[in-house]
PDB file of N, H, CA, C and O in Angstrom:
ATOM      1  N   PRO A   1       0.795  -1.207   0.000  1.00  0.00           N
ATOM      2  CA  PRO A   1       0.000   0.000   0.000  1.00  0.00           C
ATOM      3  C   PRO A   1       0.837   1.272   0.000  1.00  0.00           C
ATOM      4  O   PRO A   1       0.478   2.244  -0.664  1.00  0.00           O
ATOM      5  N   HIS A   2       1.935   1.281   0.725  1.00  0.00           N
ATOM      6  H   HIS A   2       2.227   0.491   1.264  1.00  0.00           H
ATOM      7  CA  HIS A   2       2.780   2.471   0.817  1.00  0.00           C
ATOM      8  C   HIS A   2       4.025   2.274  -0.041  1.00  0.00           C
ATOM      9  O   HIS A   2       5.123   2.064   0.473  1.00  0.00           O
ATOM     10  N   VAL A   3       3.835   2.345  -1.357  1.00  0.00           N
ATOM     11  H   VAL A   3       2.943   2.516  -1.775  1.00  0.00           H
ATOM     12  CA  VAL A   3       4.931   2.086  -2.277  1.00  0.00           C
ATOM     13  C   VAL A   3       6.011   3.150  -2.141  1.00  0.00           C
ATOM     14  O   VAL A   3       7.198   2.843  -2.244  1.00  0.00           O
ATOM     15  N   GLY A   4       5.613   4.392  -1.910  1.00  0.00           N
ATOM     16  H   GLY A   4       4.648   4.642  -1.826  1.00  0.00           H
ATOM     17  CA  GLY A   4       6.581   5.475  -1.766  1.00  0.00           C
ATOM     18  C   GLY A   4       7.507   5.258  -0.583  1.00  0.00           C
ATOM     19  O   GLY A   4       8.714   5.480  -0.686  1.00  0.00           O
ATOM     20  N   LEU A   5       6.948   4.824   0.543  1.00  0.00           N
ATOM     21  H   LEU A   5       5.968   4.644   0.627  1.00  0.00           H
ATOM     22  CA  LEU A   5       7.777   4.571   1.725  1.00  0.00           C
ATOM     23  C   LEU A   5       8.701   3.385   1.505  1.00  0.00           C
ATOM     24  O   LEU A   5       9.846   3.387   1.958  1.00  0.00           O
ATOM     25  N   PHE A   6       8.195   2.364   0.802  1.00  0.00           N
ATOM     26  H   PHE A   6       7.265   2.362   0.434  1.00  0.00           H
ATOM     27  CA  PHE A   6       9.024   1.198   0.519  1.00  0.00           C
ATOM     28  C   PHE A   6      10.218   1.584  -0.349  1.00  0.00           C
ATOM     29  O   PHE A   6      11.338   1.138  -0.099  1.00  0.00           O
ATOM     30  N   ASN A   7       9.988   2.400  -1.355  1.00  0.00           N
ATOM     31  H   ASN A   7       9.079   2.762  -1.559  1.00  0.00           H
ATOM     32  CA  ASN A   7      11.085   2.854  -2.213  1.00  0.00           C
ATOM     33  C   ASN A   7      12.046   3.744  -1.443  1.00  0.00           C
ATOM     34  O   ASN A   7      13.255   3.695  -1.673  1.00  0.00           O
ATOM     35  N   MET A   8      11.520   4.561  -0.528  1.00  0.00           N
ATOM     36  H   MET A   8      10.538   4.600  -0.341  1.00  0.00           H
ATOM     37  CA  MET A   8      12.386   5.430   0.266  1.00  0.00           C
ATOM     38  C   MET A   8      13.295   4.611   1.175  1.00  0.00           C
ATOM     39  O   MET A   8      14.454   4.969   1.388  1.00  0.00           O
ATOM     40  N   LYS A   9      12.760   3.495   1.719  1.00  0.00           N
ATOM     41  H   LYS A   9      11.819   3.205   1.546  1.00  0.00           H
ATOM     42  CA  LYS A   9      13.592   2.620   2.552  1.00  0.00           C
ATOM     43  C   LYS A   9      14.729   2.024   1.740  1.00  0.00           C
ATOM     44  O   LYS A   9      15.869   1.968   2.199  1.00  0.00           O
ATOM     45  N   ARG A  10      14.414   1.582   0.534  1.00  0.00           N
ATOM     46  H   ARG A  10      13.488   1.627   0.161  1.00  0.00           H
ATOM     47  CA  ARG A  10      15.452   0.995  -0.322  1.00  0.00           C
ATOM     48  C   ARG A  10      16.516   2.016  -0.696  1.00  0.00           C
ATOM     49  O   ARG A  10      17.709   1.710  -0.671  1.00  0.00           O
ATOM     50  N   ILE A  11      16.098   3.211  -1.038  1.00  0.00           N
ATOM     51  H   ILE A  11      15.129   3.460  -1.059  1.00  0.00           H
ATOM     52  CA  ILE A  11      17.051   4.260  -1.403  1.00  0.00           C
ATOM     53  C   ILE A  11      17.908   4.643  -0.208  1.00  0.00           C
ATOM     54  O   ILE A  11      19.115   4.841  -0.347  1.00  0.00           O
ATOM     55  N   SER A  12      17.293   4.749   0.968  1.00  0.00           N
ATOM     56  H   SER A  12      16.313   4.589   1.081  1.00  0.00           H
ATOM     57  CA  SER A  12      18.050   5.097   2.180  1.00  0.00           C
ATOM     58  C   SER A  12      19.064   4.013   2.526  1.00  0.00           C
ATOM     59  O   SER A  12      20.192   4.318   2.914  1.00  0.00           O
ATOM     60  N   PHE A  13      18.668   2.747   2.387  1.00  0.00           N
ATOM     61  H   PHE A  13      17.751   2.499   2.072  1.00  0.00           H
ATOM     62  CA  PHE A  13      19.594   1.660   2.678  1.00  0.00           C
ATOM     63  C   PHE A  13      20.757   1.667   1.686  1.00  0.00           C
ATOM     64  O   PHE A  13      21.910   1.482   2.077  1.00  0.00           O
ATOM     65  N   ALA A  14      20.459   1.880   0.412  1.00  0.00           N
ATOM     66  H   ALA A  14      19.523   2.031   0.094  1.00  0.00           H
ATOM     67  CA  ALA A  14      21.527   1.919  -0.601  1.00  0.00           C
ATOM     68  C   ALA A  14      22.471   3.079  -0.342  1.00  0.00           C
ATOM     69  O   ALA A  14      23.682   2.936  -0.508  1.00  0.00           O
ATOM     70  N   LEU A  15      21.945   4.207   0.055  1.00  0.00           N
ATOM     71  H   LEU A  15      20.961   4.323   0.190  1.00  0.00           H
ATOM     72  CA  LEU A  15      22.794   5.361   0.351  1.00  0.00           C
ATOM     73  C   LEU A  15      23.676   5.089   1.566  1.00  0.00           C
ATOM     74  O   LEU A  15      24.866   5.404   1.557  1.00  0.00           O
ATOM     75  N   SER A  16      23.092   4.503   2.609  1.00  0.00           N
ATOM     76  H   SER A  16      22.126   4.247   2.617  1.00  0.00           H
ATOM     77  CA  SER A  16      23.896   4.214   3.802  1.00  0.00           C
ATOM     78  C   SER A  16      24.954   3.156   3.506  1.00  0.00           C
ATOM     79  O   SER A  16      26.062   3.220   4.038  1.00  0.00           O
ATOM     80  N   ALA A  17      24.620   2.189   2.665  1.00  0.00           N
ATOM     81  H   ALA A  17      23.720   2.138   2.232  1.00  0.00           H
ATOM     82  CA  ALA A  17      25.589   1.142   2.333  1.00  0.00           C
ATOM     83  C   ALA A  17      26.739   1.695   1.513  1.00  0.00           C
ATOM     84  O   ALA A  17      27.835   1.134   1.530  1.00  0.00           O
ATOM     85  N   SER A  18      26.506   2.788   0.796  1.00  0.00           N
ATOM     86  H   SER A  18      25.616   3.243   0.782  1.00  0.00           H
ATOM     87  CA  SER A  18      27.595   3.372   0.012  1.00  0.00           C
ATOM     88  C   SER A  18      28.439   4.338   0.832  1.00  0.00           C
ATOM     89  O   SER A  18      29.571   4.639   0.453  1.00  0.00           O
ATOM     90  N   LEU A  19      27.906   4.829   1.951  1.00  0.00           N
ATOM     91  H   LEU A  19      26.986   4.585   2.258  1.00  0.00           H
ATOM     92  CA  LEU A  19      28.638   5.811   2.749  1.00  0.00           C
ATOM     93  C   LEU A  19      29.380   5.201   3.935  1.00  0.00           C
ATOM     94  O   LEU A  19      30.445   5.689   4.312  1.00  0.00           O
ATOM     95  N   ILE A  20      28.833   4.147   4.523  1.00  0.00           N
ATOM     96  H   ILE A  20      27.968   3.751   4.216  1.00  0.00           H
ATOM     97  CA  ILE A  20      29.476   3.510   5.668  1.00  0.00           C
ATOM     98  C   ILE A  20      29.709   2.042   5.327  1.00  0.00           C
ATOM     99  O   ILE A  20      29.163   1.555   4.337  1.00  0.00           O
ATOM    100  N   PRO A  21      30.500   1.326   6.117  1.00  0.00           N
ATOM    101  CA  PRO A  21      30.716  -0.097   5.829  1.00  0.00           C
ATOM    102  C   PRO A  21      29.398  -0.871   5.772  1.00  0.00           C
ATOM    103  O   PRO A  21      28.474  -0.611   6.543  1.00  0.00           O
ATOM    104  N   LEU A  22      29.333  -1.810   4.857  1.00  0.00           N
ATOM    105  H   LEU A  22      30.083  -2.021   4.230  1.00  0.00           H
ATOM    106  CA  LEU A  22      28.105  -2.556   4.616  1.00  0.00           C
ATOM    107  C   LEU A  22      27.630  -3.294   5.862  1.00  0.00           C
ATOM    108  O   LEU A  22      26.433  -3.303   6.149  1.00  0.00           O
ATOM    109  N   ALA A  23      28.531  -3.903   6.596  1.00  0.00           N
ATOM    110  H   ALA A  23      29.504  -3.895   6.363  1.00  0.00           H
ATOM    111  CA  ALA A  23      28.142  -4.647   7.793  1.00  0.00           C
ATOM    112  C   ALA A  23      27.505  -3.726   8.825  1.00  0.00           C
ATOM    113  O   ALA A  23      26.558  -4.116   9.508  1.00  0.00           O
ATOM    114  N   LEU A  24      28.016  -2.519   8.939  1.00  0.00           N
ATOM    115  H   LEU A  24      28.785  -2.202   8.384  1.00  0.00           H
ATOM    116  CA  LEU A  24      27.454  -1.572   9.898  1.00  0.00           C
ATOM    117  C   LEU A  24      26.060  -1.118   9.465  1.00  0.00           C
ATOM    118  O   LEU A  24      25.158  -1.017  10.296  1.00  0.00           O
ATOM    119  N   SER A  25      25.878  -0.847   8.186  1.00  0.00           N
ATOM    120  H   SER A  25      26.611  -0.930   7.510  1.00  0.00           H
ATOM    121  CA  SER A  25      24.552  -0.425   7.728  1.00  0.00           C
ATOM    122  C   SER A  25      23.535  -1.554   7.869  1.00  0.00           C
ATOM    123  O   SER A  25      22.365  -1.296   8.154  1.00  0.00           O
ATOM    124  N   ILE A  26      23.962  -2.798   7.674  1.00  0.00           N
ATOM    125  H   ILE A  26      24.912  -3.008   7.442  1.00  0.00           H
ATOM    126  CA  ILE A  26      23.050  -3.932   7.874  1.00  0.00           C
ATOM    127  C   ILE A  26      22.696  -4.083   9.349  1.00  0.00           C
ATOM    128  O   ILE A  26      21.540  -4.339   9.684  1.00  0.00           O
ATOM    129  N   ALA A  27      23.679  -3.928  10.230  1.00  0.00           N
ATOM    130  H   ALA A  27      24.618  -3.720   9.958  1.00  0.00           H
ATOM    131  CA  ALA A  27      23.410  -4.035  11.667  1.00  0.00           C
ATOM    132  C   ALA A  27      22.437  -2.952  12.116  1.00  0.00           C
ATOM    133  O   ALA A  27      21.547  -3.218  12.924  1.00  0.00           O
ATOM    134  N   LEU A  28      22.593  -1.749  11.610  1.00  0.00           N
ATOM    135  H   LEU A  28      23.316  -1.533  10.953  1.00  0.00           H
ATOM    136  CA  LEU A  28      21.684  -0.667  11.985  1.00  0.00           C
ATOM    137  C   LEU A  28      20.282  -0.895  11.440  1.00  0.00           C
ATOM    138  O   LEU A  28      19.294  -0.648  12.131  1.00  0.00           O
ATOM    139  N   SER A  29      20.197  -1.364  10.206  1.00  0.00           N
ATOM    140  H   SER A  29      20.999  -1.565   9.644  1.00  0.00           H
ATOM    141  CA  SER A  29      18.865  -1.561   9.624  1.00  0.00           C
ATOM    142  C   SER A  29      18.148  -2.746  10.254  1.00  0.00           C
ATOM    143  O   SER A  29      16.918  -2.760  10.304  1.00  0.00           O
ATOM    144  N   GLU A  30      18.879  -3.730  10.731  1.00  0.00           N
ATOM    145  H   GLU A  30      19.878  -3.718  10.691  1.00  0.00           H
ATOM    146  CA  GLU A  30      18.250  -4.885  11.374  1.00  0.00           C
ATOM    147  C   GLU A  30      17.767  -4.567  12.786  1.00  0.00           C
ATOM    148  O   GLU A  30      16.878  -5.246  13.301  1.00  0.00           O
ATOM    149  N   SER A  31      18.334  -3.556  13.408  1.00  0.00           N
ATOM    150  H   SER A  31      19.056  -3.005  12.989  1.00  0.00           H
ATOM    151  CA  SER A  31      17.964  -3.267  14.794  1.00  0.00           C
ATOM    152  C   SER A  31      16.895  -2.185  14.909  1.00  0.00           C
ATOM    153  O   SER A  31      16.594  -1.736  16.016  1.00  0.00           O
ATOM    154  N   TYR A  32      16.312  -1.755  13.780  1.00  0.00           N
ATOM    155  H   TYR A  32      16.556  -2.119  12.882  1.00  0.00           H
ATOM    156  CA  TYR A  32      15.296  -0.707  13.874  1.00  0.00           C
ATOM    157  C   TYR A  32      14.045  -1.191  14.600  1.00  0.00           C
ATOM    158  O   TYR A  32      13.354  -0.386  15.224  1.00  0.00           O
ATOM    159  N   VAL A  33      13.738  -2.481  14.535  1.00  0.00           N
ATOM    160  H   VAL A  33      14.300  -3.135  14.029  1.00  0.00           H
ATOM    161  CA  VAL A  33      12.568  -3.011  15.238  1.00  0.00           C
ATOM    162  C   VAL A  33      12.785  -2.910  16.744  1.00  0.00           C
ATOM    163  O   VAL A  33      11.869  -2.548  17.482  1.00  0.00           O
ATOM    164  N   ALA A  34      13.982  -3.225  17.195  1.00  0.00           N
ATOM    165  H   ALA A  34      14.726  -3.519  16.596  1.00  0.00           H
ATOM    166  CA  ALA A  34      14.283  -3.109  18.622  1.00  0.00           C
ATOM    167  C   ALA A  34      14.222  -1.653  19.064  1.00  0.00           C
ATOM    168  O   ALA A  34      13.743  -1.355  20.158  1.00  0.00           O
ATOM    169  N   LEU A  35      14.700  -0.755  18.229  1.00  0.00           N
ATOM    170  H   LEU A  35      15.089  -0.997  17.340  1.00  0.00           H
ATOM    171  CA  LEU A  35      14.636   0.669  18.564  1.00  0.00           C
ATOM    172  C   LEU A  35      13.183   1.133  18.666  1.00  0.00           C
ATOM    173  O   LEU A  35      12.837   1.884  19.578  1.00  0.00           O
ATOM    174  N   ALA A  36      12.343   0.699  17.753  1.00  0.00           N
ATOM    175  H   ALA A  36      12.624   0.088  17.012  1.00  0.00           H
ATOM    176  CA  ALA A  36      10.926   1.069  17.800  1.00  0.00           C
ATOM    177  C   ALA A  36      10.268   0.521  19.063  1.00  0.00           C
ATOM    178  O   ALA A  36       9.445   1.201  19.677  1.00  0.00           O
ATOM    179  N   ALA A  37      10.620  -0.692  19.453  1.00  0.00           N
ATOM    180  H   ALA A  37      11.288  -1.244  18.954  1.00  0.00           H
ATOM    181  CA  ALA A  37      10.057  -1.271  20.675  1.00  0.00           C
ATOM    182  C   ALA A  37      10.516  -0.501  21.911  1.00  0.00           C
ATOM    183  O   ALA A  37       9.724  -0.256  22.821  1.00  0.00           O
ATOM    184  N   LEU A  38      11.777  -0.124  21.946  1.00  0.00           N
ATOM    185  H   LEU A  38      12.421  -0.323  21.207  1.00  0.00           H
ATOM    186  CA  LEU A  38      12.283   0.648  23.084  1.00  0.00           C
ATOM    187  C   LEU A  38      11.632   2.020  23.172  1.00  0.00           C
ATOM    188  O   LEU A  38      11.291   2.481  24.261  1.00  0.00           O
ATOM    189  N   LEU A  39      11.460   2.676  22.024  1.00  0.00           N
ATOM    190  H   LEU A  39      11.737   2.302  21.139  1.00  0.00           H
ATOM    191  CA  LEU A  39      10.802   3.982  22.042  1.00  0.00           C
ATOM    192  C   LEU A  39       9.357   3.854  22.516  1.00  0.00           C
ATOM    193  O   LEU A  39       8.881   4.693  23.281  1.00  0.00           O
ATOM    194  N   GLY A  40       8.667   2.825  22.074  1.00  0.00           N
ATOM    195  H   GLY A  40       9.054   2.143  21.453  1.00  0.00           H
ATOM    196  CA  GLY A  40       7.300   2.606  22.525  1.00  0.00           C
ATOM    197  C   GLY A  40       7.233   2.320  24.016  1.00  0.00           C
ATOM    198  O   GLY A  40       6.310   2.764  24.699  1.00  0.00           O
ATOM    199  N   PHE A  41       8.207   1.583  24.515  1.00  0.00           N
ATOM    200  H   PHE A  41       8.957   1.223  23.959  1.00  0.00           H
ATOM    201  CA  PHE A  41       8.237   1.227  25.938  1.00  0.00           C
ATOM    202  C   PHE A  41       8.511   2.454  26.803  1.00  0.00           C
ATOM    203  O   PHE A  41       7.808   2.690  27.786  1.00  0.00           O
ATOM    204  N   PHE A  42       9.528   3.235  26.445  1.00  0.00           N
ATOM    205  H   PHE A  42      10.100   3.043  25.647  1.00  0.00           H
ATOM    206  CA  PHE A  42       9.934   4.350  27.290  1.00  0.00           C
ATOM    207  C   PHE A  42       9.104   5.611  27.066  1.00  0.00           C
ATOM    208  O   PHE A  42       8.786   6.313  28.026  1.00  0.00           O
ATOM    209  N   ILE A  43       8.748   5.911  25.820  1.00  0.00           N
ATOM    210  H   ILE A  43       9.006   5.340  25.040  1.00  0.00           H
ATOM    211  CA  ILE A  43       8.052   7.163  25.549  1.00  0.00           C
ATOM    212  C   ILE A  43       6.536   6.995  25.656  1.00  0.00           C
ATOM    213  O   ILE A  43       5.865   7.801  26.301  1.00  0.00           O
ATOM    214  N   SER A  44       5.996   5.948  25.022  1.00  0.00           N
ATOM    215  H   SER A  44       6.542   5.294  24.498  1.00  0.00           H
ATOM    216  CA  SER A  44       4.542   5.764  25.015  1.00  0.00           C
ATOM    217  C   SER A  44       4.042   4.932  26.178  1.00  0.00           C
ATOM    218  O   SER A  44       2.837   4.731  26.326  1.00  0.00           O
ATOM    219  N   LYS A  45       4.959   4.447  27.007  1.00  0.00           N
ATOM    220  H   LYS A  45       5.938   4.611  26.886  1.00  0.00           H
ATOM    221  CA  LYS A  45       4.606   3.628  28.180  1.00  0.00           C
ATOM    222  C   LYS A  45       3.822   2.382  27.787  1.00  0.00           C
ATOM    223  O   LYS A  45       2.895   1.980  28.491  1.00  0.00           O
ATOM    224  N   GLU A  46       4.194   1.769  26.661  1.00  0.00           N
ATOM    225  H   GLU A  46       4.946   2.095  26.089  1.00  0.00           H
ATOM    226  CA  GLU A  46       3.544   0.539  26.224  1.00  0.00           C
ATOM    227  C   GLU A  46       4.035  -0.638  27.057  1.00  0.00           C
ATOM    228  O   GLU A  46       5.157  -0.623  27.562  1.00  0.00           O
ATOM    229  N   LYS A  47       3.203  -1.642  27.196  1.00  0.00           N
ATOM    230  H   LYS A  47       2.292  -1.654  26.786  1.00  0.00           H
ATOM    231  CA  LYS A  47       3.565  -2.859  27.927  1.00  0.00           C
ATOM    232  C   LYS A  47       4.131  -3.874  26.945  1.00  0.00           C
ATOM    233  O   LYS A  47       3.605  -4.038  25.845  1.00  0.00           O
ATOM    234  N   LEU A  48       5.198  -4.553  27.339  1.00  0.00           N
ATOM    235  H   LEU A  48       5.625  -4.420  28.234  1.00  0.00           H
ATOM    236  CA  LEU A  48       5.781  -5.612  26.524  1.00  0.00           C
ATOM    237  C   LEU A  48       5.480  -6.953  27.175  1.00  0.00           C
ATOM    238  O   LEU A  48       5.592  -7.108  28.391  1.00  0.00           O
ATOM    239  N   LEU A  49       5.097  -7.913  26.352  1.00  0.00           N
ATOM    240  H   LEU A  49       5.006  -7.787  25.364  1.00  0.00           H
ATOM    241  CA  LEU A  49       4.865  -9.268  26.850  1.00  0.00           C
ATOM    242  C   LEU A  49       6.203  -9.977  27.020  1.00  0.00           C
ATOM    243  O   LEU A  49       7.234  -9.484  26.562  1.00  0.00           O
ATOM    244  N   GLY A  50       6.185 -11.125  27.672  1.00  0.00           N
ATOM    245  H   GLY A  50       5.348 -11.525  28.044  1.00  0.00           H
ATOM    246  CA  GLY A  50       7.419 -11.855  27.962  1.00  0.00           C
ATOM    247  C   GLY A  50       8.209 -12.220  26.717  1.00  0.00           C
ATOM    248  O   GLY A  50       9.426 -12.034  26.677  1.00  0.00           O
ATOM    249  N   HIS A  51       7.528 -12.740  25.697  1.00  0.00           N
ATOM    250  H   HIS A  51       6.540 -12.891  25.729  1.00  0.00           H
ATOM    251  CA  HIS A  51       8.249 -13.126  24.485  1.00  0.00           C
ATOM    252  C   HIS A  51       8.776 -11.900  23.731  1.00  0.00           C
ATOM    253  O   HIS A  51       9.769 -12.007  23.011  1.00  0.00           O
ATOM    254  N   GLN A  52       8.127 -10.737  23.884  1.00  0.00           N
ATOM    255  H   GLN A  52       7.321 -10.650  24.469  1.00  0.00           H
ATOM    256  CA  GLN A  52       8.618  -9.521  23.257  1.00  0.00           C
ATOM    257  C   GLN A  52       9.887  -9.025  23.949  1.00  0.00           C
ATOM    258  O   GLN A  52      10.803  -8.521  23.299  1.00  0.00           O
ATOM    259  N   LYS A  53       9.930  -9.174  25.265  1.00  0.00           N
ATOM    260  H   LYS A  53       9.185  -9.583  25.793  1.00  0.00           H
ATOM    261  CA  LYS A  53      11.136  -8.779  26.007  1.00  0.00           C
ATOM    262  C   LYS A  53      12.325  -9.651  25.615  1.00  0.00           C
ATOM    263  O   LYS A  53      13.440  -9.158  25.445  1.00  0.00           O
ATOM    264  N   ILE A  54      12.074 -10.948  25.475  1.00  0.00           N
ATOM    265  H   ILE A  54      11.168 -11.348  25.613  1.00  0.00           H
ATOM    266  CA  ILE A  54      13.146 -11.868  25.067  1.00  0.00           C
ATOM    267  C   ILE A  54      13.620 -11.527  23.652  1.00  0.00           C
ATOM    268  O   ILE A  54      14.823 -11.492  23.392  1.00  0.00           O
ATOM    269  N   GLY A  55      12.686 -11.279  22.747  1.00  0.00           N
ATOM    270  H   GLY A  55      11.709 -11.308  22.958  1.00  0.00           H
ATOM    271  CA  GLY A  55      13.043 -10.907  21.385  1.00  0.00           C
ATOM    272  C   GLY A  55      13.810  -9.605  21.326  1.00  0.00           C
ATOM    273  O   GLY A  55      14.737  -9.463  20.528  1.00  0.00           O
ATOM    274  N   LEU A  56      13.434  -8.655  22.162  1.00  0.00           N
ATOM    275  H   LEU A  56      12.682  -8.771  22.811  1.00  0.00           H
ATOM    276  CA  LEU A  56      14.136  -7.377  22.223  1.00  0.00           C
ATOM    277  C   LEU A  56      15.569  -7.563  22.696  1.00  0.00           C
ATOM    278  O   LEU A  56      16.492  -6.967  22.139  1.00  0.00           O
ATOM    279  N   MET A  57      15.758  -8.383  23.715  1.00  0.00           N
ATOM    280  H   MET A  57      15.008  -8.867  24.167  1.00  0.00           H
ATOM    281  CA  MET A  57      17.114  -8.629  24.219  1.00  0.00           C
ATOM    282  C   MET A  57      17.969  -9.347  23.175  1.00  0.00           C
ATOM    283  O   MET A  57      19.143  -9.021  23.004  1.00  0.00           O
ATOM    284  N   VAL A  58      17.386 -10.322  22.479  1.00  0.00           N
ATOM    285  H   VAL A  58      16.432 -10.587  22.618  1.00  0.00           H
ATOM    286  CA  VAL A  58      18.124 -11.040  21.435  1.00  0.00           C
ATOM    287  C   VAL A  58      18.512 -10.081  20.317  1.00  0.00           C
ATOM    288  O   VAL A  58      19.639 -10.130  19.823  1.00  0.00           O
ATOM    289  N   ALA A  59      17.591  -9.210  19.914  1.00  0.00           N
ATOM    290  H   ALA A  59      16.676  -9.170  20.316  1.00  0.00           H
ATOM    291  CA  ALA A  59      17.875  -8.261  18.847  1.00  0.00           C
ATOM    292  C   ALA A  59      18.960  -7.271  19.257  1.00  0.00           C
ATOM    293  O   ALA A  59      19.857  -6.967  18.471  1.00  0.00           O
ATOM    294  N   LEU A  60      18.878  -6.772  20.480  1.00  0.00           N
ATOM    295  H   LEU A  60      18.149  -7.019  21.119  1.00  0.00           H
ATOM    296  CA  LEU A  60      19.888  -5.821  20.945  1.00  0.00           C
ATOM    297  C   LEU A  60      21.260  -6.474  21.084  1.00  0.00           C
ATOM    298  O   LEU A  60      22.271  -5.882  20.707  1.00  0.00           O
ATOM    299  N   CYS A  61      21.298  -7.684  21.620  1.00  0.00           N
ATOM    300  H   CYS A  61      20.477  -8.165  21.926  1.00  0.00           H
ATOM    301  CA  CYS A  61      22.577  -8.395  21.729  1.00  0.00           C
ATOM    302  C   CYS A  61      23.158  -8.689  20.351  1.00  0.00           C
ATOM    303  O   CYS A  61      24.367  -8.575  20.148  1.00  0.00           O
ATOM    304  N   GLY A  62      22.316  -9.062  19.419  1.00  0.00           N
ATOM    305  H   GLY A  62      21.334  -9.155  19.584  1.00  0.00           H
ATOM    306  CA  GLY A  62      22.784  -9.298  18.051  1.00  0.00           C
ATOM    307  C   GLY A  62      23.335  -8.046  17.415  1.00  0.00           C
ATOM    308  O   GLY A  62      24.348  -8.104  16.716  1.00  0.00           O
ATOM    309  N   ALA A  63      22.686  -6.898  17.642  1.00  0.00           N
ATOM    310  H   ALA A  63      21.863  -6.851  18.209  1.00  0.00           H
ATOM    311  CA  ALA A  63      23.172  -5.635  17.093  1.00  0.00           C
ATOM    312  C   ALA A  63      24.517  -5.265  17.700  1.00  0.00           C
ATOM    313  O   ALA A  63      25.404  -4.777  16.999  1.00  0.00           O
ATOM    314  N   VAL A  64      24.672  -5.496  19.003  1.00  0.00           N
ATOM    315  H   VAL A  64      23.951  -5.892  19.571  1.00  0.00           H
ATOM    316  CA  VAL A  64      25.956  -5.186  19.661  1.00  0.00           C
ATOM    317  C   VAL A  64      27.055  -6.084  19.119  1.00  0.00           C
ATOM    318  O   VAL A  64      28.155  -5.612  18.832  1.00  0.00           O
ATOM    319  N   VAL A  65      26.772  -7.367  18.977  1.00  0.00           N
ATOM    320  H   VAL A  65      25.878  -7.750  19.210  1.00  0.00           H
ATOM    321  CA  VAL A  65      27.777  -8.309  18.456  1.00  0.00           C
ATOM    322  C   VAL A  65      28.165  -7.923  17.026  1.00  0.00           C
ATOM    323  O   VAL A  65      29.346  -7.922  16.679  1.00  0.00           O
ATOM    324  N   LEU A  66      27.169  -7.595  16.200  1.00  0.00           N
ATOM    325  H   LEU A  66      26.210  -7.595  16.482  1.00  0.00           H
ATOM    326  CA  LEU A  66      27.488  -7.204  14.824  1.00  0.00           C
ATOM    327  C   LEU A  66      28.308  -5.927  14.780  1.00  0.00           C
ATOM    328  O   LEU A  66      29.227  -5.810  13.969  1.00  0.00           O
ATOM    329  N   SER A  67      27.994  -4.974  15.633  1.00  0.00           N
ATOM    330  H   SER A  67      27.247  -5.068  16.292  1.00  0.00           H
ATOM    331  CA  SER A  67      28.767  -3.735  15.632  1.00  0.00           C
ATOM    332  C   SER A  67      30.184  -3.956  16.144  1.00  0.00           C
ATOM    333  O   SER A  67      31.109  -3.267  15.713  1.00  0.00           O
ATOM    334  N   MET A  68      30.371  -4.913  17.061  1.00  0.00           N
ATOM    335  H   MET A  68      29.620  -5.473  17.411  1.00  0.00           H
ATOM    336  CA  MET A  68      31.715  -5.209  17.553  1.00  0.00           C
ATOM    337  C   MET A  68      32.530  -5.920  16.483  1.00  0.00           C
ATOM    338  O   MET A  68      33.745  -5.735  16.403  1.00  0.00           O
ATOM    339  N   LEU A  69      31.875  -6.729  15.663  1.00  0.00           N
ATOM    340  H   LEU A  69      30.889  -6.879  15.728  1.00  0.00           H
ATOM    341  CA  LEU A  69      32.581  -7.419  14.591  1.00  0.00           C
ATOM    342  C   LEU A  69      33.019  -6.461  13.491  1.00  0.00           C
ATOM    343  O   LEU A  69      34.008  -6.713  12.803  1.00  0.00           O
ATOM    344  N   VAL A  70      32.293  -5.372  13.325  1.00  0.00           N
ATOM    345  H   VAL A  70      31.490  -5.167  13.884  1.00  0.00           H
ATOM    346  CA  VAL A  70      32.615  -4.402  12.275  1.00  0.00           C
ATOM    347  C   VAL A  70      33.846  -3.599  12.653  1.00  0.00           C
ATOM    348  O   VAL A  70      34.705  -3.353  11.806  1.00  0.00           O
ATOM    349  N   THR A  71      33.947  -3.187  13.908  1.00  0.00           N
ATOM    350  H   THR A  71      33.249  -3.387  14.596  1.00  0.00           H
ATOM    351  CA  THR A  71      35.048  -2.310  14.309  1.00  0.00           C
ATOM    352  C   THR A  71      36.306  -3.064  14.626  1.00  0.00           C
ATOM    353  O   THR A  71      37.317  -2.457  14.978  1.00  0.00           O
TER     354      THR A  71
END
């Protein structure tokens, strides 16, 4: 439904991949879901279920490991 936003995501990812190391841009783009969950938790005071908390921790740990492998 939102073709414009989908194309903007692709263009933004391609631009970031050309400006910074590819592994770093992939790590950042993969962790956007965890960032959205954290913003919802802290700013909107949303409740997270148990499996969401586990998924958030796995995603954050994966992002940290990927960023450590890049540097």
